[in-house]
C-alpha positions in Angstrom: 107.3 82.8 105.5 110.9 83.5 106.2 113.6 80.9 106.9 114.0 82.2 110.4 110.3 81.7 111.2 110.4 78.2 109.6 113.3 77.2 111.8 111.7 78.6 115.0 108.4 76.9 114.3 110.1 73.6 113.5 111.9 73.8 116.8 108.6 74.6 118.5 106.8 71.7 116.9 109.6 69.2 117.9 109.8 70.7 121.4 106.0 70.4 121.9 105.9 66.8 120.7 109.1 66.1 122.6 107.8 67.2 126.1 104.7 65.2 125.5 106.7 62.2 124.5 108.9 62.5 127.7 105.9 62.8 129.9 104.2 59.8 128.3 107.4 57.8 128.6 107.6 58.5 132.4 103.9 57.5 133.0 102.9 61.0 134.1 100.7 62.1 137.0 99.4 65.3 138.3 102.4 65.5 140.7 104.7 65.0 137.7 103.2 68.0 135.9 103.1 70.0 139.1 106.9 69.7 139.3 107.3 70.2 135.6 105.1 73.3 135.4 106.7 74.9 138.5 110.2 74.4 137.1 109.0 75.9 133.8 107.5 78.9 135.6 110.7 79.5 137.5 112.6 79.7 134.3 110.3 82.4 132.8 109.7 84.2 136.1 112.3 86.9 135.3 109.7 88.2 132.8 107.5 89.3 135.7 110.5 90.9 137.4 111.3 92.9 134.2 107.7 94.2 134.0 107.2 94.6 137.7 106.4 98.3 137.5 103.5 97.6 135.1 102.0 94.6 136.9 99.8 96.8 139.1 98.2 98.1 135.8 96.6 94.7 135.2 92.9 95.1 135.8 90.9 92.9 138.3 89.0 91.3 135.4 92.2 89.9 133.9 93.3 88.6 137.3 90.0 86.7 137.5 90.8 85.3 134.0 94.2 84.3 135.3 92.6 82.2 138.1 90.1 80.6 135.6 92.8 79.9 133.0 95.1 78.4 135.6 92.3 76.0 136.6 91.7 74.9 133.0 95.4 74.5 132.4 95.8 72.4 135.6 92.8 70.2 134.5 94.3 69.9 131.1 97.6 68.5 132.4 95.8 66.2 134.9 93.6 64.7 132.3 96.5 64.5 129.8 98.5 62.6 132.3 95.6 60.2 132.8 95.2 59.7 129.0 98.9 58.9 128.6 98.7 56.4 131.4 95.7 54.8 129.9 96.7 54.5 126.2 99.0 55.3 123.3 100.4 58.8 122.9 99.8 58.3 119.1 96.0 58.4 120.0 95.8 60.6 123.1 98.0 63.4 121.8 96.2 64.0 118.4 92.8 63.7 120.1 93.6 66.2 122.9 95.2 68.6 120.4 92.4 68.4 117.8 89.2 67.9 119.6 89.7 71.3 121.4 89.1 73.0 118.0 85.7 71.4 117.8 84.8 72.5 121.4 86.0 76.0 120.7 83.7 76.0 117.6 80.7 74.9 119.8 81.5 77.7 122.3 81.7 80.2 119.4 78.2 79.4 118.4 77.0 79.5 122.0 78.6 82.9 122.5 76.9 84.2 119.3 80.2 84.7 117.4 79.4 82.5 114.5 79.9 85.4 112.1 83.7 85.0 112.7 83.6 81.6 111.0 84.7 81.0 107.4 83.7 78.1 105.2 87.3 76.9 105.1 87.4 76.8 108.9 84.2 74.8 109.1 85.5 72.4 106.4 88.7 72.0 108.4 86.7 71.1 111.5 84.8 68.5 109.5 88.1 67.0 108.5 89.2 67.0 112.2 86.0 65.3 113.3 86.4 62.6 110.6 90.1 62.1 111.6 89.1 61.7 115.3 86.5 59.1 114.4 89.0 57.1 112.4 92.0 57.4 114.7 91.1 54.9 117.5 90.1 52.1 115.0 92.2 48.9 114.5 90.7 48.3 111.0 88.6 50.5 108.8 85.6 48.2 108.9 85.5 48.1 112.7 83.2 51.0 113.5 81.9 50.1 116.9 81.2 52.3 119.9 83.5 50.1 122.0 86.5 51.5 120.2 85.8 54.8 121.9 84.7 53.6 125.3 88.0 53.6 127.0 89.9 55.7 129.6 92.4 57.1 127.1 89.8 58.5 124.7 87.6 59.8 127.6 90.5 61.6 129.3 91.8 62.9 125.9 88.4 64.4 125.3 88.4 66.0 128.8 91.9 67.4 128.0 90.5 68.9 124.8 87.6 70.5 126.8 90.2 72.0 129.2 92.2 73.3 126.2 89.1 74.9 124.8 88.4 76.4 128.2 91.7 78.2 128.6 91.8 79.1 124.9 88.6 81.1 125.2 89.5 82.6 128.6 93.0 83.6 127.4 91.6 85.2 124.2 89.3 87.5 126.3 92.1 88.2 128.9 94.6 89.2 126.2 92.1 91.3 124.4 91.5 93.3 127.6 95.2 93.7 128.1 95.6 95.1 124.6 92.8 97.6 125.3 94.2 99.0 128.5 94.4 102.8 128.6 97.8 104.0 127.5 98.7 100.5 126.2 101.3 99.7 128.9 101.9 96.4 127.2 102.4 95.8 123.5 100.8 92.5 122.3 104.0 90.4 122.8 104.7 91.9 126.2 101.1 91.4 127.4 101.2 87.7 126.2 104.5 87.0 128.0 103.3 88.6 131.3 100.0 86.7 131.1 101.7 83.5 130.3 103.8 83.7 133.5 100.8 84.7 135.6 98.7 81.8 134.1 101.6 79.4 134.8 101.7 80.5 138.5 98.0 80.1 138.8 98.2 76.6 137.2 100.9 75.5 139.8 98.7 76.8 142.7 95.7 74.8 141.4 97.9 71.7 140.9 99.1 72.0 144.5 95.4 71.8 145.6 94.8 68.8 143.4 97.9 67.0 144.7 97.3 67.9 148.4 93.9 66.4 148.4 94.9 63.2 146.7 96.9 60.6 148.7 98.1 58.8 145.6 99.4 62.0 144.1 101.2 62.9 147.4 103.0 59.6 147.1 103.8 60.3 143.5 105.4 63.6 144.5 107.9 61.8 146.7 108.9 59.4 143.8 109.2 62.3 141.3 111.3 64.4 143.6 113.7 61.5 144.3 113.9 59.7 140.9 112.2 61.8 138.1 113.4 65.3 138.7 115.3 65.5 135.4 112.4 64.3 133.1 110.0 66.6 134.9 112.4 69.6 134.6 112.9 68.9 130.8 109.2 68.7 130.4 108.5 72.0 132.2 111.2 73.8 130.3 109.9 72.4 127.1 106.3 73.6 127.9 107.4 77.2 128.2 110.2 77.4 125.7 107.8 76.0 123.1 105.6 79.0 123.5 108.6 81.3 123.5 109.7 80.0 120.1 106.2 80.5 118.7 106.1 84.1 120.0 109.6 84.7 118.5 108.5 83.4 115.1 105.6 85.9 115.0 108.2 88.6 114.3 109.3 87.0 111.0 105.9 86.3 109.3 103.6 88.5 107.3 100.5 86.5 108.2 99.9 85.1 111.7 97.9 82.2 110.2 101.1 80.7 108.9 102.2 80.3 112.5 99.0 78.7 113.6 99.1 76.3 110.6 102.7 75.4 110.9 102.3 74.6 114.6 100.1 71.6 113.7 103.2 69.8 112.5 103.5 68.6 116.2 100.4 66.4 115.7 102.1 63.9 113.2 105.4 64.3 115.1 103.8 63.2 118.4 102.2 60.2 116.7 105.5 59.3 115.0 107.4 59.5 118.3 104.8 57.1 119.9 104.8 54.6 117.0 108.6 54.6 116.4 110.1 55.2 119.8 107.5 53.6 122.1 106.6 50.8 119.5 102.9 51.6 119.6 100.7 49.9 117.0 100.7 51.3 113.5 97.2 50.5 112.5 96.3 51.9 109.0 93.3 53.9 110.5 95.7 55.6 113.0 98.0 56.7 110.2 95.1 58.0 108.0 93.3 59.6 111.0 96.4 61.5 112.1 96.9 62.7 108.5 93.3 63.9 108.1 93.5 65.7 111.5 96.7 67.4 110.4 95.1 68.6 107.1 91.9 69.7 108.9 93.9 71.7 111.5 95.9 73.5 108.8 92.6 74.4 107.1 91.3 75.7 110.4 94.4 77.8 110.9 94.3 79.3 107.4 90.6 79.8 107.5 
């Protein structure tokens, strides 16, 4: 992997962990992420303007996937906000990022695509599962169901389900874009256009969630008056993280290197929580994060 790709992916990992840290620090809500996501979409909206002549070529099936993916993404941000309000980022962030891999595996079997799985990938998922079991413990001998029966773990799991949902939908949508007659979009162009469309869809779903929740409507007033800057930084971070990842793909010979290197954000997010927010540094948490990181790298390589 080239030096340029390494630098871009390092920036991406720090940016991803960084916007999660900022949102955790500000006690996020659905309204917070609505403002964040909308600001992020505005920043990348010129992409749609640049490709405006080719947007009509997007087939109806992909538009349906845009609606579905936006719903999953809105649900992800809503549950992630709840997980951060209910517990440590050093637990919620690794769980939300890693459990999704397990749920995608389950969906792969359900969809009859198990032939796509390698033994290294399955071994990596076993590592991830073990790490997720260890992560919430205070001590290694304290294996009780009560350690997992809390709002933080529950909402982190729902976040992971949502990530798995939009991952599967996005994969199918992008495949259909690549197969369009005449290939009006190359892979990078199609991904960028779809990213913006998905972001717009997410904001529209978030508007629905906020509109029908009186507490979130009150949160919106607070965010627009006192938390605009953190929300803006979070939103910009969300979309620029993805931009750095896409840019790095031009400087690698194997795309698996990108997927593997991105997992660096897992220990970074945990480190931010334990060092900057003074969250507990229980030995099982440190070991669990390390095992999850190794497992996710194995999944990416496999």
